[in-house]
C-alpha positions in Angstrom: -16.1 -38.4 35.5 -16.4 -36.2 32.5 -14.0 -36.5 29.6 -11.5 -33.7 29.1 -12.8 -31.3 26.5 -16.3 -32.7 26.8 -18.9 -30.1 25.7 -20.4 -28.2 28.6 -24.1 -29.0 29.2 -26.1 -26.0 28.3 -29.5 -25.2 27.0 -29.8 -24.6 23.3 -30.2 -20.8 23.8 -27.0 -20.5 25.9 -25.0 -22.4 23.4 -26.3 -20.4 20.4 -25.7 -17.1 22.2 -22.1 -18.2 23.1 -21.4 -19.3 19.5 -22.8 -16.1 18.0 -20.7 -14.1 20.4 -17.6 -16.1 19.3 -18.4 -15.7 15.6 -18.7 -11.9 16.2 -15.4 -11.8 17.9 -13.7 -13.8 15.1 -15.2 -11.4 12.5 -13.9 -8.4 14.4 -10.5 -10.1 14.8 -10.2 -10.9 11.1 -11.1 -7.3 10.1 -8.5 -6.0 12.5 -5.9 -8.4 11.1 -6.7 -7.3 7.5 -6.2 -3.7 8.5 -2.9 -4.4 10.2 -1.7 -6.4 7.2 -2.5 -3.6 4.9 -0.7 -1.1 7.1 2.3 -3.4 7.4 2.4 -3.9 3.7 2.4 -0.2 3.0 5.1 0.4 5.7 7.2 -2.4 4.4 7.0 -1.3 0.8 4.7 1.5 -0.4 2.2 0.0 -2.9 2.7 -3.6 -1.7 -0.5 -5.6 -1.8 -1.9 -7.1 1.4 -1.7 -10.5 -0.4 2.0 -10.1 -0.9 2.3 -9.2 2.7 0.5 -12.4 3.7 2.7 -14.4 1.4 5.8 -12.8 2.9 4.6 -13.4 6.5 3.9 -17.0 5.6 7.4 -17.5 4.2 9.0 -15.8 7.2 6.9 -17.9 9.7 7.1 -21.3 7.9 10.6 -21.1 6.6 11.9 -22.1 3.2 9.0 -23.6 1.2 8.2 -24.3 -2.4 5.8 -22.2 -4.4 3.4 -25.1 -4.4 3.5 -25.4 -0.6 2.9 -21.6 -0.3 0.0 -21.8 -2.7 -1.5 -24.7 -0.6 -0.9 -22.8 2.6 -2.5 -19.6 1.3 -5.3 -21.4 -0.6 -4.2 -19.8 -3.8 -3.3 -21.1 -7.3 0.2 -21.3 -8.5 -0.3 -18.3 -10.9 -1.3 -16.1 -8.0 1.6 -17.2 -5.9 4.0 -16.6 -8.8 2.8 -13.0 -9.1 3.1 -12.4 -5.3 6.6 -13.9 -5.1 7.8 -11.9 -8.1 6.7 -8.8 -6.2 8.5 -9.9 -3.1 11.7 -10.8 -5.0 11.7 -7.5 -6.7 11.6 -5.8 -3.3 14.5 -7.8 -2.0 12.4 -9.5 0.6 12.5 -13.0 -0.7 15.0 -15.1 -2.6 14.4 -18.2 -4.7 16.9 -21.0 -4.7 16.9 -24.4 -6.3 15.2 -27.1 -4.1 17.9 -29.7 -3.3 15.2 -32.3 -3.0 13.7 -31.5 -6.5 15.9 -29.6 -8.9 12.8 -28.8 -11.0 11.4 -26.8 -8.1 12.5 -23.8 -6.0 12.6 -22.9 -2.4 11.4 -19.5 -1.3 12.9 -18.0 1.8 13.1 -14.5 3.4 16.2 -12.5 2.9 18.0 -11.1 6.0 17.0 -7.6 4.8 13.4 -8.8 4.5 13.3 -10.2 8.0 15.0 -7.0 9.4 12.4 -4.8 7.6 9.5 -7.0 8.8 10.8 -6.9 12.4 11.1 -3.1 12.2 7.5 -2.8 10.8 6.0 -5.1 13.4 7.7 -3.1 16.2 6.6 0.2 14.9 3.2 2.0 14.6 2.1 -0.1 11.6 2.7 -3.3 13.6 -0.7 -3.2 15.2 0.6 -3.2 18.7 -0.2 -6.8 19.5 3.0 -7.1 21.5 2.3 -3.9 23.3 -1.3 -5.0 24.0 -0.3 -8.4 25.3 2.3 -6.9 27.7 -0.7 -6.0 29.9 -1.8 -9.7 30.0 -0.5 -12.3 32.4 1.8 -14.8 30.6 -0.7 -17.6 31.6 -3.5 -15.8 29.9 -1.5 -15.6 26.6 -0.7 -19.3 26.9 -4.4 -20.1 27.6 -5.6 -18.1 24.6 -3.0 -19.8 22.4 -3.9 -23.2 23.7 -7.6 -22.7 23.1 -7.2 -21.3 19.6 -4.8 -24.1 18.6 -7.3 -26.7 20.0 -10.1 -25.0 18.0 -8.0 -25.0 14.8 -6.8 -28.6 15.3 -10.3 -29.9 15.8 -11.6 -28.1 12.7 -8.7 -29.4 10.6 -9.5 -33.0 11.4 -13.0 -32.8 10.0 
């Protein structure tokens, strides 16, 4: 009996073709994501950088986190994160509070106004329509795609 998740037996050509097709799909997906982030950033606050939008989305998704944790999450240095979070604080999207675990550090969290504005942008024309697009999918297909992507990411992170 084959192990679960054992690689399928294929000839080298079939495997390479499949991997190249997947790489092309990922490249296209990343380009789409970057365009959506830029549109969302502009809709959220005219002139906002896509980098600030990525930082804001990470803060919203992850919850309160330190600037160091945000830098690690985004693969940036602390100076870059400092610039991005100043931009977000000035827009009223993020607040900085003392970290109760380490008074020398701070926790970054989204403001209620920031979350409301993000929800509005994601639901509008700048949102990229992922929710609208996925409404045409069966719920099982969404779960399958999510499961396969998480498996792929998890396997890559353990290397």
